C-alpha positions in Angstrom: 110.8 111.7 92.2 108.0 113.6 90.6 110.7 115.8 89.0 112.3 112.7 87.5 108.9 111.7 86.1 108.2 115.2 84.7 111.7 115.3 83.0 111.0 111.9 81.4 107.6 113.1 80.1 109.0 116.3 78.7 111.8 114.5 77.0 109.2 112.0 75.6 111.3 109.1 76.9 114.6 110.2 75.4 117.8 109.8 77.5 118.4 112.9 79.7 121.4 113.9 81.8 120.3 115.2 85.2 122.1 118.1 86.8 122.3 117.3 90.5 125.4 119.4 91.2 128.6 117.4 91.1 126.5 114.3 90.5 125.2 114.0 86.9 123.4 110.7 86.3 121.5 109.8 83.1 117.8 109.1 83.3 116.6 106.3 81.1 112.8 106.0 80.7 111.9 104.8 77.2 110.9 101.1 77.3 113.3 100.2 74.5 116.2 101.9 76.4 115.1 100.3 79.6 115.1 96.9 77.9 118.6 97.6 76.7 119.9 98.4 80.2 117.9 95.7 82.1 118.1 92.8 79.7 119.8 93.1 76.3 123.1 94.5 77.6 122.6 94.0 81.3 126.2 92.8 82.0 127.4 96.4 81.2 125.0 98.0 83.7 126.2 97.0 87.2 124.8 97.3 90.7 128.0 98.7 92.1 129.5 102.0 93.2 128.8 104.7 95.7 125.0 104.4 95.6 124.9 100.6 96.1 127.7 100.5 98.7 125.6 101.7 101.7 122.8 99.2 101.0 125.2 96.3 100.5 126.7 97.0 103.9 123.6 95.3 105.4 122.1 93.5 102.4 125.3 91.7 101.8 127.2 90.8 98.6 125.3 87.9 97.2 121.7 88.6 96.0 122.2 92.4 96.0 125.5 92.3 94.1 127.0 90.9 90.9 129.1 88.0 89.8 129.3 84.4 90.8 127.9 84.9 94.3 124.8 86.6 92.8 124.4 83.8 90.3 124.6 81.1 93.0 122.1 83.0 95.2 119.6 83.2 92.4 120.0 79.5 91.7 119.6 78.6 95.4 116.6 80.8 95.9 114.7 80.2 92.7 113.0 76.9 93.6 111.5 78.5 96.7 109.8 81.3 94.7 108.3 79.4 91.7 104.6 79.8 91.2 104.2 76.1 91.9 106.0 76.1 95.2 104.3 79.3 96.5 100.9 78.1 95.4 101.4 74.9 97.4 101.8 77.0 100.5 98.8 79.3 99.9 96.5 77.5 102.4 99.1 77.9 105.2 99.7 81.6 104.3 96.0 82.2 104.2 95.7 80.9 107.8 98.5 83.1 109.0 96.8 86.2 107.4 93.4 85.3 108.9 95.0 85.1 112.4 96.5 88.6 112.0 93.2 90.0 110.7 91.3 88.5 113.6 93.2 90.9 115.8 91.5 93.8 114.1 88.1 92.9 115.5 88.9 94.8 118.6 89.6 98.0 116.7 86.4 97.6 114.7 84.3 97.1 117.9 85.9 100.0 119.7 85.9 102.4 116.7 89.6 103.0 117.1 91.7 103.7 114.0 94.6 101.6 112.7 97.7 102.7 111.1 97.4 101.2 107.6 101.2 100.9 107.0 101.9 99.4 110.4 99.0 97.0 110.1 100.0 95.8 106.6 103.6 95.4 107.9 102.3 93.3 110.8 100.5 90.9 108.4 103.4 90.7 106.0 106.0 90.1 108.8 103.8 87.2 110.0 103.6 85.7 106.5 107.3 86.2 105.8 108.4 84.7 109.1 106.4 81.5 108.2 107.6 81.4 104.6 111.3 82.1 105.3 111.8 80.4 108.6 109.0 78.0 109.2 108.8 76.9 112.8 112.4 77.9 113.4 111.5 81.6 113.6 109.0 83.4 115.9 106.9 86.4 115.2 109.2 88.3 117.6 112.1 87.4 115.4 110.3 88.8 112.4 109.3 92.0 114.1 112.9 92.6 115.4 114.2 92.1 111.8 111.7 94.5 110.3 112.5 97.2 112.8 116.2 96.7 112.1 115.6 96.8 108.3 113.6 100.0 108.6 116.4 101.7 110.7 119.1 100.4 108.3 117.3 101.6 105.2 116.6 105.0 106.6 120.1 105.5 107.8 121.7 104.2 104.6 119.5 106.6 102.6 121.6 109.5 104.0 124.7 108.1 102.3 122.8 107.1 99.2 121.9 110.7 98.5 125.4 111.9 99.4 127.4 109.3 97.4 130.6 111.5 97.2 131.1 111.4 101.0 133.7 108.7 101.9 132.7 106.0 104.3 135.5 107.1 106.6 133.7 110.4 107.2 131.0 110.0 109.9 127.4 111.0 109.0 124.2 111.2 111.1 122.7 107.8 111.4 126.0 105.8 111.1 125.8 104.5 114.7 122.1 103.6 114.4 122.9 101.8 111.1 125.7 99.7 112.8 123.3 98.8 115.7 120.6 97.7 113.2 123.1 95.5 111.3 124.2 94.0 114.7 120.5 93.2 115.5 119.9 91.6 112.1 122.9 89.3 112.6 121.8 88.5 116.2 118.5 87.2 114.8 119.5 85.6 111.6 122.6 83.5 112.5 120.8 81.6 115.3 118.1 80.7 112.8 120.7 79.5 110.4 122.2 77.3 113.1 118.7 75.9 113.9 118.1 75.1 110.2 121.5 73.3 109.9 120.8 71.3 113.0 117.4 70.2 111.9 117.2 66.8 110.2 113.8 67.1 108.5 113.4 68.2 104.9 111.7 71.5 105.7 110.2 73.6 103.0 111.1 77.1 104.4 113.6 79.3 102.7 116.3 79.2 105.4 116.4 75.4 105.3 116.6 75.3 101.5 119.5 77.8 101.5 121.3 75.8 104.1 121.0 72.7 101.9 122.3 74.6 98.9 125.2 76.3 100.7 128.3 74.8 102.2 128.7 74.9 106.0 131.2 77.0 107.9 131.5 80.7 108.3 131.6 81.5 104.5 128.5 79.3 103.9 126.6 80.8 106.8 127.5 84.4 105.7 126.1 83.7 102.2 122.9 82.2 103.7 122.6 85.3 105.9 123.0 87.7 102.9 120.6 85.8 100.8 117.9 85.8 103.5 118.3 89.5 104.4 118.2 90.7 100.8 115.2 88.6 99.9 113.4 89.5 103.1 113.9 93.2 102.7 112.7 93.2 99.1 109.6 91.1 99.9 108.6 92.9 103.1 109.0 96.5 101.7 107.2 95.9 98.3 104.2 94.1 99.8 103.8 96.3 102.8 103.8 99.6 101.0 101.7 98.4 98.0 99.1 97.2 100.4 99.2 100.5 102.4 98.5 102.4 99.1 95.5 100.3 98.3 93.2 101.9 101.0 93.6 105.6 100.1 93.3 104.7 96.4 90.0 102.9 97.0 88.8 105.8 99.1 89.6 108.2 96.3 87.9 106.0 93.6 84.6 104.8 95.1 83.5 103.1 91.8 86.7 101.0 91.9 86.1 100.2 95.6 82.5 99.1 95.0 83.5 96.7 92.2 86.4 95.3 94.3 84.1 94.8 97.3 81.4 93.1 95.1 84.0 90.7 93.7 85.2 89.7 97.2 81.6 89.3 98.4 80.8 87.1 95.4 84.0 85.0 95.5 84.7 84.8 99.2 81.5 85.8 100.9 82.0 85.8 104.7 85.1 83.7 104.3 87.4 82.2 105.1 89.6 83.0 102.1 90.9 79.8 100.6 93.5 79.0 97.8 90.7 78.3 95.3 89.5 81.9 95.6 92.8 83.4 94.3 92.2 82.8 90.5 88.7 84.3 90.8 89.9 87.6 92.3 90.6 89.0 88.8 89.5 92.6 89.4 91.3 92.7 92.7 94.5 91.7 90.9 93.9 94.5 88.3 93.7 97.0 91.1 97.0 95.8 92.5 98.6 96.0 89.1 97.5 99.6 88.7 98.7 100.5 92.2 102.1 99.1 91.3 102.0 101.2 88.1 101.5 104.5 89.9 103.4 103.5 93.1 106.1 101.0 92.3 108.0 100.3 95.5 111.4 100.1 93.7 110.8 103.4 92.1 114.4 103.9 90.9 117.0 101.3 89.9 120.6 102.7 89.7 123.2 101.2 87.5 126.9 102.0 86.7 128.2 101.5 83.2 131.2 99.1 82.8 132.1 100.2 79.3 131.3 103.3 77.2 128.4 102.9 74.7 125.4 104.7 73.4 121.7 104.6 74.5 119.3 106.1 72.0 122.1 107.9 70.3 123.3 109.5 73.5 127.0 108.6 74.4 127.4 107.2 77.9 130.9 107.1 79.3 132.2 104.1 81.3 131.7 104.6 85.0 128.6 106.8 84.5 125.5 106.3 86.7 122.3 105.5 84.9 118.9 105.8 86.6 116.2 103.5 85.4 112.9 104.6 86.9 109.7 102.5 86.8 107.9 105.5 88.4 108.9 107.7 85.4 108.4 105.1 82.7 104.9 104.2 84.0 103.9 107.8 83.5 105.0 108.3 79.8 102.2 109.7 77.6 103.6 107.8 74.6 102.8 104.4 76.3 99.9 105.1 78.7 96.6 106.8 78.0 95.9 109.3 80.8 99.0 108.1 82.6 98.2 110.0 85.9 94.7 108.6 86.2 94.0 105.5 88.3 92.3 103.0 86.0 92.5 99.2 86.7 90.9 98.5 83.3 94.3 99.0 81.8 95.1 95.5 83.0 91.9 93.7 82.0 92.7 90.4 80.4 89.9 91.1 77.9 91.8 94.1 76.5 94.6 93.5 73.9 96.9 96.4 74.7 100.1 95.0 73.2 102.1 97.4 75.3 105.9 97.2 75.3 107.3 94.6 77.7 109.3 97.3 79.5 106.6 100.0 79.6 105.6 98.3 82.9 108.2 96.7 85.1 107.4 97.1 88.8 109.5 94.0 89.6 112.5 95.1 87.5 113.5 93.1 84.5 116.0 90.9 82.9 118.2 88.5 84.9 117.8 90.7 88.0 114.0 90.6 88.0 112.6 90.1 91.4 112.1 86.5 92.3 109.2 87.2 94.7 106.4 88.4 92.4 104.3 85.2 92.7 104.6 85.4 96.5 103.7 89.1 96.3 100.4 88.6 94.4 99.3 85.7 96.5 100.0 87.4 99.8 98.5 90.7 98.6 95.3 89.1 97.2 94.8 87.0 100.3 95.3 90.0 102.6 92.9 92.3 100.7 90.3 89.6 100.4 90.5 88.6 104.0 90.2 92.2 105.2 87.4 93.1 102.8 85.4 90.0 103.6 85.3 91.2 107.2 85.4 95.0 107.1 85.0 98.1 104.9 88.1 100.2 105.6 87.6 104.0 105.7 90.5 106.5 105.6 89.8 108.9 108.4 92.5 111.5 108.0 92.5 113.9 105.1 94.7 113.5 102.1 96.0 113.8 99.6 98.5 111.1 100.3 101.9 111.6 98.7 104.7 109.2 98.1 108.0 109.6 100.0 111.0 108.7 97.7 113.1 106.7 100.1 114.8 103.5 99.1 111.3 102.1 98.7 108.3 104.3 97.7 106.1 104.6 100.8 103.2 106.9 101.8 104.7 110.1 103.3 101.7 110.6 105.6 100.3 108.3 108.2 97.1 106.6 106.8 94.5 106.2 109.6 91.9 103.6 108.8 88.6 103.0 110.5 87.1 99.5 110.1 83.4 99.1 109.6 82.3 95.5 110.1 80.5 93.8 107.3 77.1 92.7 108.6 75.9 89.4 107.0 75.3 85.8 107.9 78.2 83.5 107.3 77.8 81.4 104.2 79.9 79.3 101.9 81.4 81.2 99.0 81.0 79.9 95.5 
């Protein structure tokens, strides 16, 4: 991962062919080349092949694939992820988050540490269970799904890094992967049946998908694949970005002070309400900078359908191309002091005029992630709710390094102590 970023920096964004033994993909980092692959000629750069096959075995062949099924999935899901629809649910999501944060009082009183990643996952699972399933799903359903997702992702990663091994050849983790997929189906299909049996016009994602998809086995399978792919993407990105926030704030006390001050002024003693979201400007800048240095989808593989050139470099049909936000976000040509953490890069008062594809933590083009509005609302609500109640302190020594799995996550456990904020409750401005 860091090697990819260093290769991109040394090549100054030019296309480079990586020598990974028998596997020799091309690394594309220059924003203009990224735009070519992700948007301008995106139909020639496909999410197919040996790297994608293991993931599609549990994500399905709709939202995580290509062609007519992918198009219909985007069309079916899009209304549920618009800024307007997500914003309309902000109050309900804020209540869910507040309930989960209430459970942290016991840790603060006893002085026990929390696992930052596990705690952020607990909050995100509760939110996503509400958003995707409404009253049809329980928190237990969401927790079972996330555990199964985690197992499936870890086990499929083995095949992802060994793309030349045929599926018929058993590898470690294959049995655990199969059991995880079985668990996912055991949770999701009953929820689909509940949604189809319900007569009310529910606003959760599973109900919307059931209305958009035909009934029967084929329709249910497409709803299942849409739900799983969207849930995995939404859960991983939000959980791991929120986990990174706390060691970053610890390492940059001036950033932390400014973020705490903003939450104090906007939210006060809480509770966090939808009206607070637009005022959390600096907090959003911090999130954007965390996404720059630690993009969850750190590498986006594609396979060329037809031969062509990128930046003067010939790319044969069937070649693998790696687009890496992690590497592009660290190019000296497009970022001043690219390895430094500086939220001011994203200040709305600064006219940077940076290239559209110098920063793309949610991908780009027609495959751009649908859930970025949901990500920002859930993340801002979560940070503001925690900070209005506690001052998190990282207790175990760093540095904390990223682990380059399917999603970019902290390699080490992050132990947080929670110091209660002492003040009288008051109404925030």
